[in-house]
C-alpha positions, 0 to 999 in steps of 0.5 A: 521519512526525511532524508539529511543532506543539506545542499544550497543554491543562491537566488537572487534578484534585483531591488532598490539597485542592490540584489535582494537574495534567498537560498533554497535548502534542499534535505535530499538528493536521492529518495527510494521510491517507496511511495512514501518518502519525501524531502523538502526546498525550503526558501530563507533570506540569504546574509549579503554584506553581513545584513539579511532580511526576512522573506516576506510572507508574499514570497511565492514558490512552486515546483513543477517535475517530469516526469510524474513519477514524484509529486510536489506541493508548496506552502509557507514555512516558518521562515519562507515558501517550503516544496516538499516532494514525495516519491512515487514507487518507479525509480528513475530521474526526475528533473524539474523548475522551482519557481520563486516570486518575491515580493517585488514581483521579481522571478528566480528559477532554478533547475532541480534534479532528483534520483528515486531509486528502487528500495530492496531492503527488507529490515526485518526479514519477513520475506516482503520488501519493506516498500511494500509494507503499508506503514501509516494506520491510514492505509492499513485501515483503508486496505483493510475496509477494502479488503473485508467489502470485496470479500463479502460483496462476493456472497452470494454472486461472485462478480464477474471481475474476479474469472472463474477459474481461481474461484475457490478459497485461496482465490477469495483472498487473492481477488480482495487483496488485489482489487483492495490495492487498486484506485477504487475510481469511478471507472473501477466503480462503475457496474460495482454496487460496493457501500464504499462512496467515502472509503479511502483509498491506500495512498503509499501507492496502488495496484499495478504501480506496487513498489518492486513487486509490480503486478507479483503481489504473492510471495511463492518462496520462504526465506527474506527477500533476496534483492539480488535474486530473479522476483519470479522465483519468489512472487507471483501474481497467484499463490495457492492456499498453502503458499499464501499461509506460509509465505503472505501472512503471520500469525496473531492470537484468536483474540486479536484478530481483526476485520480482514484477518484470515483463517487458515484450516488443514484437512489432510484428507482433502487430496490436492486441497489440503489448506483451507482459507477463510476471510473474518469480516469483523461485524459488519451489520450488527450481528456479530463477527462473521466469516466468508469464504469459498468451498472450492470445487467438488474434486469427484467427478460431476462435482460442483465448482463450489459457491461462496458462502457468509457465515456468523463466526458463532455458527462456524464454531458450532459446525456439524463438521468438529474439523471446521471449527475455529478453536485452539483445540482443534487440531485441523484449525491451524489459526488466525492469521494477518497479511504480511503487509499489515504487520 
């Protein structure tokens, strides 16, 4: 995302009794704190006395920023050095110094300022701020891989990081969702045996530094996002299967399901737990598409806390209880769904 606003500053350096100069053009003075918006500083030749000379390839630039709520990188451009700033997810004022060194070793430093503003817009009116949605295919694929891996890894024994109090069908979705959005460094990987050594993380943002939402990942209200209303009334750290279905996902055709999509069922006879959810894993082991889900606790006296099951989709389609068959002609099958941040 490039923001078109040209603001020029003058750099000057003495050379051979004269003053060579370059101008620094910036493409924006404000960015949304969405984790991906960017702007650039271009160092270009400036005309003096009607004459201008190109900047030599050895002209270099560096940019330091504080606080670290945005990141900067400098490199060579077509007409001189270019420094690009990418917004983080925390709103605030950023200050720094752009340092330019010319071919003679002469250094000029220019102070820079930039404001990162909270971006609460919801242009598609789906209830989630645009800043939360993963708008690059790389990020969507990274999320899917982590989400599927983490959900599948809870079978047969859930990881201790998944609290027992949250172990039900919706809890599996919430746990894998939150963990998939984290940074998966050495400290996170410690004690976890996962086949994701080369899997990239989501780059746009990482939990809990989620734009606008922070740690309140799940929508628990209908309608579009209201930037003026209290966040706590629309988003929460938790959500039931019913709210996940009604406010956090969008339906996809059964034949278009991708790994990381979800299946929902409705059983009106199950008091208090009428909605049930599963994770579609795709074909992980070359044995055909699979699903994984938590059975949920047995509400009867002395009932079990439930377990995690992993089945081939083919076996689920022939489940002895017809209401659990994911078929479009099954009135208990609500359908396949996709997280809104991926849509």
